[in-house]
C-alpha positions, -999 to +999 in steps of 0.1 A: +117+437-315+096+456-290+093+446-254+076+412-254+058+417-222+043+450-233+034+439-268+018+406-256+005+417-223-032+412-231-029+378-247-007+366-218-032+378-193-059+358-212-036+327-211-030+331-173-068+334-167-073+303-189-047+284-168-065+294-136-099+282-150-083+251-164-067+244-130-101+247-113-117+224-139-088+198-134-092+201-096-128+189-099-120+161-123-088+146-108-096+114-089-087+110-052-070+080-037-046+072-008-018+059-031-012+060-068-028+032-087+000+007-089-003-028-103+018-050-080+037-078-099+023-106-077+000-134-088-013-159-062-025-194-069-046-212-043-053-249-047-077-268-024-079-305-025-102-322+000-079-321+031-052-344+017-021-348+040+007-323+036+031-348+019+005-359-005-004-323-014+033-315-019+038-344-042+007-342-062-002-305-063+025-281-051+055-294-069+038-298-103+023-263-100+057-248-090+074-265-119+051-251-146+049-216-130+087-215-129+087-216-167+068-184-171+089-155-185+096-125-163+093-146-131+115-132-103+106-153-073+082-181-065+070-190-030+047-217-018+030-227+015+016-263+016-008-273+043-032-301+048-056-300+019-044-268+003-014-250-011-008-213-017+017-203-044+028-167-049+046-158-082+065-125-081+071-111-115+096-083-126+082-048-120+083-041-158+063-072-167+028-071-181+009-086-152-022-094-172-001-113-198+018-130-170-014-142-154-026-156-188+007-174-192+004-189-157-032-200-164-020-215-197+008-234-181-014-248-154-040-259-180-014-281-196-011-303-164-047-300-151-056-335-161-027-349-141-037-330-109-059-348-084-096-349-093-118-325-074-089-300-070-102-264-068-079-237-083-081-199-080-056-175-097-057-138-088-036-108-095-027-092-062-034-054-061-050-030-037-083-033-055-089-068-041-091-055-005-122-037+009-123+001+009-152+002+033-171-022+055-206-023+072-221-044+098-256-059+095-273-067+128-308-077+139-324-087+172-355-100+154-341-119+124-324-153+125-288-156+111-303-175+080-328-147+074-302-120+078-279-138+053-307-141+028-315-104+032-279-095+026-276-117-005-310-109-021-316-073-011-285-055+001-259-069-022-277-060-055-288-027-040-253-016-032-239-029-065-257-001-082-232+024-070-209+034-098-173+023-092-181-007-071-165-039-083-179-064-057-199-066-025-187-094-003-210-108+023-190-123+052-207-143+080-242-152+087-257-186+082-267-204+050-298-224+050-296-261+041-320-290+040-308-318+064-317-354+056-311-373+089-311-410+081-332-434+102-311-465+106-338-488+117-362-479+088-333-482+063-324-517+077-360-528+076-364-517+040-329-528+030-318-493+018-282-480+019-270-444+019-254-450-015-288-457-030-302-425-016-273-405-031-277-423-065-315-416-065-307-379-059-281-379-087-307-394-112-333-367-105-333-330-095-324-316-129-337-294-158-330-306-193-341-295-227-358-321-249-357-300-281-381-277-299-418-285-308-435-267-337-472-261-336-494-235-355-465-214-366-450-213-331-418-229-319-419-242-283-389-253-262-396-286-245-381-289-210-381-317-185-381-302-150-376-326-122-360-301-098-369-301-061-384-269-050-398-275-016-392-297+015-423-317+004-407-324-030-376-336-012-396-359+011-415-374-019-383-383-037-386-420-047-355-439-036-365-474-045-394-497-056-394-532-041-422-557-043-445-532-058-438-509-029-425-474-035-400-462-009-399-425-005-372-404+012-395-393+040-399-429+051-361-433+055-351-400+071-362-370+091-362-339+070-356-304+083-341-270+073-312-260+094-281-238+095-253-251+072-222-266+088-195-238+087-163-233+105-164-195+106-175-170+131-180-133+125-190-105+149-189-067+151-184-049+184-191-081+203-224-089+185-228-117+160-238-103+126-228-100+090-200-080+075-205-063+042-172-054+024-172-030-005-145-036-032-139-008-056-129-009-092-092-001-098-098+032-115-127+044-093-125+077-074-124+065-037-139+097-022-167+099-048-175+062-044-175+066-006-198+096-008-222+077-031-221+046-010-229+067+021-260+081+003-269+046-009-267+031+025-289+059+038-315+050+012-311+013+021-320+020+057-354+032+045-363-001+030-348-025+055-372-045+077-378-032+111-352-043+137-324-046+111-295-020+113-266-014+090-236+006+104-201+013+091-172-003+109-144+008+085-142+036+060-109+040+042-121+071+026-122+088+060-085+083+065-078+092+028-099+123+031-081+133+063-047+125+048-053+144+016-068+174+036-039+173+060-013+175+032-033+201+014-036+222+046+002+218+050+006+231+015-015+262+020-001+269+055+034+266+042+025+289+012+010+315+035+041+315+057+064+319+027+043+349+015+047+365+049+085+361+045+084+378+011+064+407+025+088+410+055+120+411+033+107+431+003+087+456+024+067+464-007+031+453-015+035+451-053+063+424-053+046+405-025+013+405-044+031+394-076+044+363-057+010+357-042-007+357-076+020+337-094+017+307-071-020+299-080-012+302-117+017+277-112-005+254-092-032+257-119-008+247-147+005+219-125-031+205-120-038+207-157-006+187-163-014+161-137-049+157-151-035+153-186-010+126-176-037+107-156-024+112-121-047+113-091-048+133-059-030+110-035-006+112-007+024+110-031+014+137-056+001+161-030+032+155-009+053+163-040+035+196-046+038+205-009+076+196-009+080+216-042+062+247-029+095+259-015+111+256-049+082+273-066+085+302-042+122+302-047+117+308-085+092+336-079+113+353-052+145+353-073+127+370-102+106+394-082+136+403-060+157+410-091+130+433-105+126+450-071+163+455-068+165+469-103+138+493-093+158+503-063+189+509-083+171+527-112+141+545-096+137+569-125+134+543-153+100+530-164+088+496-151+085+481-186+122+488-193+134+475-159+112+444-162+128+434-195+162+441-182+158+420-151+143+390-170+169+392-198+197+394-172+184+365-151+172+342-179+205+322-184+208+315-147+170+308-144+173+282-172+205+266-158+192+265-122+158+251-132+174+224-153+199+216-125+169+210-101+149+190-126+177+167-138+182+153-103+149+135-107+157+118-140+177+089-125+147+080-103+134+061-133+161+035-124+144+028-090+125-005-088+102-022-063+073-007-045+094+022-033+103+029-069+067+028-081+054+052-055+084+076-053+086+078-091+051+092-091+063+117-065+094+127-084+075+129-117+050+152-100+079+174-088+093+176-123+059+186-137+056+212-109+091+227-114+086+228-152+053+247-147+070+270-122+098+278-146+074+288-175+050+307-153+079+326-136+096+333-169+065+344-189+036+349-164+052+366-135+064+397-154+029+402-168+014+400-133+040+425-122+030+448-151-006+444-142+000+456-107+021+486-119+009+520-128+003+527-165+034+538-185+036+574-197+035+578-234+070+594-234+085+562-219+105+543-245+110+506-248+145+494-252+151+471-282+156+435-273+193+433-283+201+461-259+186+445-228+215+424-216+240+452-221+216+475-201+215+449-174+253+450-172+253+488-170+228+487-142+250+462-124+280+484-128+261+514-114+247+495-085+281+479-078+296+514-076+270+525-051+268+493-031+282+492+004+308+466+011+298+442+038+327+438+063+317+403+074+319+390+038+354+405+033+365+390+066+356+354+056+367+354+019+401+367+029+405+339+054+400+308+032+414+285+060+381+291+079+361+278+049+385+248+044+381+240+081+343+242+077+345+218+047+366+193+068+341+196+096+312+189+073+330+159+058+337+147+093+300+151+102+289+131+071+315+103+078+306+102+115+268+105+114+258+087+083+266+052+096+249+061+129+216+072+115+186+051+122+175+033+091+141+022+078+124+014+045+092+033+037+081+061+060+053+050+083+019+065+089-004+066+118-036+054+101-058+052+132-067+015+125-052-018+136-052-052+120-047-079+146-040-114+131-044-142+156-039-179+159-049-204+186-030-236+191-033-262+164-065-282+166-083-258+188-121-260+182-140-231+168-160-229+201-128-227+222-112-202+198-144-181+201-142-183+239-106-171+240-114-142+216-144-132+237-120-126+266-097-106+243-127-084+232-135-076+269-100-061+271-103-043+237-135-025+246-120-011+278-093+008+259-106+044+256-091+050+221-110+021+205-141+033+186-153+000+169-140-034+159-149-064+137-137-099+140-134-128+115-126-163+127-119-190+100-117-163+074-096-132+068-095-099+048-078-106+015-070-137-006-057-163+019-061-199+030-075-197+066-080-224+091-108-224+118-083-215+145-071-184+127-085-150+118-082-113+123-096-082+139-100-048+123-099-022+151-109+014+143-095+040+167-110+074+176-098+104+156-094+125+186-071+105+209-041+112+231-021+082+222-006+070+188-017+038+171+017+022+181+011+030+217-024+015+216-010-016+199+017-020+226-010-020+253-032-045+235-002-067+229+009-066+265-026-074+278-030-104+254+004-118+263-005-115+300-040-130+299-040-153+268-005-168+264-017-195+241-029-169+215-003-160+188-008-125+176+006-102+149-002-065+148-001-041+119-020-012+104-045-016+075-025+001+047+008-012+059-006-047+062-020-044+027+013-033+012+030-062+030+005-087+015+012-072-020+050-073-017+072-103-012+075-096+025+047-091+049+069-083+079+098-058+085+120-086+098+122-118+080+148-145+082+148-174+057+167-206+066+173-227+035+178-265+038+166-299+028+154-317+059+120-304+072+126-316+108+160-299+109+145-267+095+119-267+122+145-271+150+166-243+135+136-221+131+127-225+168+164-217+178+166-186+155+131-174+167+143-177+203+174-156+195+153-130+177+128-127+205+155-117+229+168-089+207+156-055+220+131-038+196+114-070+182+078-079+187+053-105+174+082-130+167+070-161+149+090-192+142+070-199+110+059-234+122+022-238+115+008-271+127-025-283+113-048-298+140-047-335+148-063-359+124-083-391+127-071-416+102-096-443+092-076-471+075-100-496+058-092-533+057-097-540+020-102-577+025-130-571+050-146-546+026-145-571-002-159-598+020-190-577+029-193-563-007-186-527+003-166-505-022-141-480-007-161-452-022-193-464-005-174-468+028-160-433+026-195-419+018-209-435+049-181-424+071-184-388+059-222-390+064-216-400+100-192-371+107-201-340+086-226-353+061-226-355+023-241-327+001-261-348-024-280-321-043-298-288-041-333-274-036-341-246-060-361-219-042-364-181-041-337-177-068-313-196-046-298-230-043-301-246-009-278-276-003-292-310+007-270-326+033-274-363+041-262-372+076-265-405+095-262-389+130-290-376+151-285-344+172-249-331+173-221-346+153-204-376+169-174-374+191-144-398+190-161-425+211-192-425+190-171-425+158-153-457+168-186-474+174-205-462+143-222-487+120-217-493+083-246-503+061-243-534+040-260-539+006-289-557+023-295-527+047-280-544+077-253-527+097-219-538+111-195-519+134-168-499+117-142-518+138-148-549+117-139-530+085-112-504+095-088-491+121-096-458+137-064-440+149-055-405+160-025-387+144-008-355+155-010-325+132+014-320+104+034-288+099+030-266+068+059-267+043+072-234+029+094-232-002+111-205-021+123-210-056+115-247-052+137-251-021+124-257+015+128-229+039+121-221+076+106-186+078+110-165+110+093-132+111+090-103+135+078-067+138+096-037+152+089-022+186+103+013+193+135+007+174+147+013+138+151-015+113+188-012+106+200-014+142+176-043+150+188-064+120+225-056+129+219-070+165+200-100+151+229-108+127+254-105+156+234-127+179+227-154+153+264-155+143+273-161+180+245-185+191+232-204+161+253-231+144+240-241+110+247-276+096+265-280+063+243-271+033+221-248+054+222-210+052+203-179+063+191-150+041+175-118+054+143-108+036+114-087+046+115-049+045+153-051+052+159-068+019+137-042+001+156-014+020+190-026+010+180-028-026+164+006-025+195+021-008+218+007-035+196+022-061+193+056-043+231+058-040+234+052-077+207+079-083+227+103-060+258+098-081+241+101-114+221+132-102+254+148-091+270+141-125+239+155-143+241+187-122+278+190-129+271+187-167+244+214-165+267+238-147+295+231-172+272+239-201+261+272-184+295+285-174+318+264-196+344+261-168+355+229-151+367+246-119+334+264-113+314+233-121+335+213-096+333+240-069+295+243-072+291+206-072+313+203-041+291+229-023+259+211-034+272+177-021+283+193+012+247+205+016+238+169+023+256+171+056+229+194+068+203+167+060+223+141+079+226+164+109+189+172+109+180+135+107+204+126+135+192+154+158+155+146+153+160+108+155+145+105+121+154+073+102+172+073+069+146+058+046+135+062+010+118+095+018+147+111+037+172+097+011+151+114-016+153+147+003+191+144+004+192+139-034+170+169-039+193+191-019+221+186-044+200+203-071+186+230-048+220+241-035+234+240-070+205+262-082+213+289-057+250+287-064+244+293-101+227+326-094+255+337-071+282+329-096+263+347-124+261+378-102+298+376-094+308+371-131+288+401-142+301+423-114+336+413-123+334+435-154+333+467-134+350+456-101+381+437-089+378+401-077+372+408-040+348+437-046+329+416-071+326+388-046+315+411-019+289+427-042+276+393-055+272+379-020+256+411-005+233+413-036+222+377-033+219+378+005+183+390+005+170+365-021+189+337-004+175+344+030+140+348+015+141+315-004+157+296+024+133+309+051+103+307+027+111+270+018+118+261+054+085+276+065+066+260+036+079+226+046+075+231+084+040+217+086+051+185+069+083+183+090+062+186+122+041+156+110+009+174+118-022+156+106-031+122+091-007+110+064+019+138+069+043+113+086+049+098+051+066+130+040+081+140+074+115+125+068+118+141+033+108+175+047+133+173+076+161+163+053+154+193+030+151+218+059+184+206+073+200+209+039+186+245+035+200+255+069+235+242+060+233+257+025+233+292+039+269+292+053+280+272+023+266+297-002+275+328+017+309+320+030+324+288+016+314+294-021+330+329-023+361+317-005+366+288-030+359+312-059+385+337-046+410+308-041+407+291-075+390+315-099+411+336-122 
């Protein structure tokens, strides 16, 4: 067989060009997102039931729903929150469950009991995934349009216009005012004409409809007959006939004053201090975020041209901006790291051709990687790009090893032709290349065992690394030699090509020749003859691991500085919307004075996402300037301090948009979460207050919340049934009149302008009545006369009821907190210590620690198991390559000791041990083993011509240059990520620091400890 690279040079060049073109094509087609598209196994059920008391909701709604949801297969956990008039149930499924099938099963189970649930109960069932949250938001403001006109403009013009953008799932209109027709009853006229509110409601129910009467055939045509008695104007409403008495027709306009007014709503929305409308854009799950944002920006520009004069639309939140910055930052880190690694190659090789070979090999590898990512359906996101950036060092490692071997063979045999030397070098290295690549790849296989959100995201990352390393192996093995040949001068015709079966022997001969001429390095001989130094170093590293590992700061997922803040707030129970708005106006005066704040939006009585929200709760979305001197956490600390000082009644909770979103999608929204399980609700509330007080005094906690949510006070109107019967008033009629006197009754709709406008019947004039007016209100009798409500019912005020939280059908007290300038592990340890000392739990009560801490503990257990399995897989690969237990054990020991460098780097940089840094540690096992394989192969081949010590000295001195090149190249390639420069890079910073620390420690292990152990135990 002739030299493969010579005989197939042209076809291989064509393949490499196709790979480059395919990479460019894939680059243009791969979607861009912040995170991989992950379906979270959470389904939320919200039930709303006309403001029933908490106990009534629990008995008639929450418990029946919990019982049927509990029967659904693959259910892992069920949580519920029951408040006045509503309940929110979260069903957490197993991560391998089919979430669509689970939702269908839940809907089917609920359908079985729907008839036994209270009438009028509204049920909503949603899968919780990132697609339900806005990816961008705009404010609609006007100084010339009324809130009603602005809302109509948003609904009728802007919403359908923006929905034309491809990839948009929904346009949500938040805020503004809805128009309604108000029917204000005239009590004196109604008494004179003996008309009751119930008669008006019945008259409305018997009209205002469209119904088909059937088809009419005439002259070969078929006509649909329709009876249309809908109300289309205010005049139609006024002419509605309520009654006919004594040949006198009574119309509605004789009984009430009619007007069009703003609907009664308990929400308030503003942007940058101005009342307006928020327009939220929801994307389809598979849409390309960057493309969608670009199209939306163009669409909004077109929209501005057709908006009425005086109406403005401006963005207040664009997730694509952060995603674009994050993706660009990680991409820049990738290219900067690559450039630095190339500089290292040029410095060490001091030859243009090998350096150019490496420079041209990397784009081919990246091209093949992009083709593979496009084929498997991955997107450009912070995990896939971070994986490629982290793997750049390993890609360069593969290229450097092969190029260095070719270059060295050239140096040792300067008279032989390039084609011969190329085949020799590749044939000589191939067994080690295969073994080392497999040893690096197999460490990622056990990551398939990882569960939870960390598993879902980091499996995408590890899968990307496997794809990248496989592509690197094939390109380095087949493509790199062709590129080297392409850069070499043409062979002379007299040059002969060695047959394939002579290559390996020729490689051995070359090694012997080189070994004979190689200069022994005195420092290598010094260390390998003093094994006690290596054993002492091993003991020192073991001591470092034992000492430092428990002392490392710990966290869960690496955090990012997104440049945006979510501020959830709550005023005391029962606070009116007006008072809540006044308090928040004071807060906004402080927010706008902070120089880092660029824009903000506020929602009161509603929130981003899928939640039950009371009128005294809501959230802010605060966008920070890109160019600022302080981090998001520092700005949060200032806002928190100012609010605590000036508005102590306001309960606040801070987060960042993406982190808050992930928290809402997981079982824990806060890093710190303590669950007190018990039976008595009052006892749970007392314990929750005690525990929250303890937690708030632990250093490093912030936004501590005892979990006790009190609904506002209620006015109970308890009718006297005997008195109702005496005056001929049914309980339903009584309730209709009471509601009419307080908030009014929606009794129908007016059909106009492709919209339905509610008709609200009220019995008060002017503003809604206060408590004094309510206790003196009159109730209509059947004859139209009125009597005071005091003759028919008792009016009494009750304090608010607390929400009830349950987990797996058992009541809990839920205490939560966020971290403030401390790591998760140490804060939880202090909390556990303080609670053990200061909180005495009654019999039958116990505490569980949830939140990010529970997720962290689960992930750490899985990662430890992955570390063990990865080590065993690496051991097996080495055993297959060299077929010697001793060598496999020595290399594995060296690889595991490399983790000590990661520990030391994390400790010195105050970087927490989290899922990212733990992954970096696991990667180091494969990376160190890969380098050790090349060293031992060199030693074993040299042993043919030299003695044990000389072979070791030669092997180490020969591998010194490639080891320094790969280590320094990988360190420089990862340095931009390790420095955390740019948006989103903080996510991969712990991983990069762990790998850099491992590389630094690997150098003495591979150059000193490994040869010492080989000399001691190898025969």
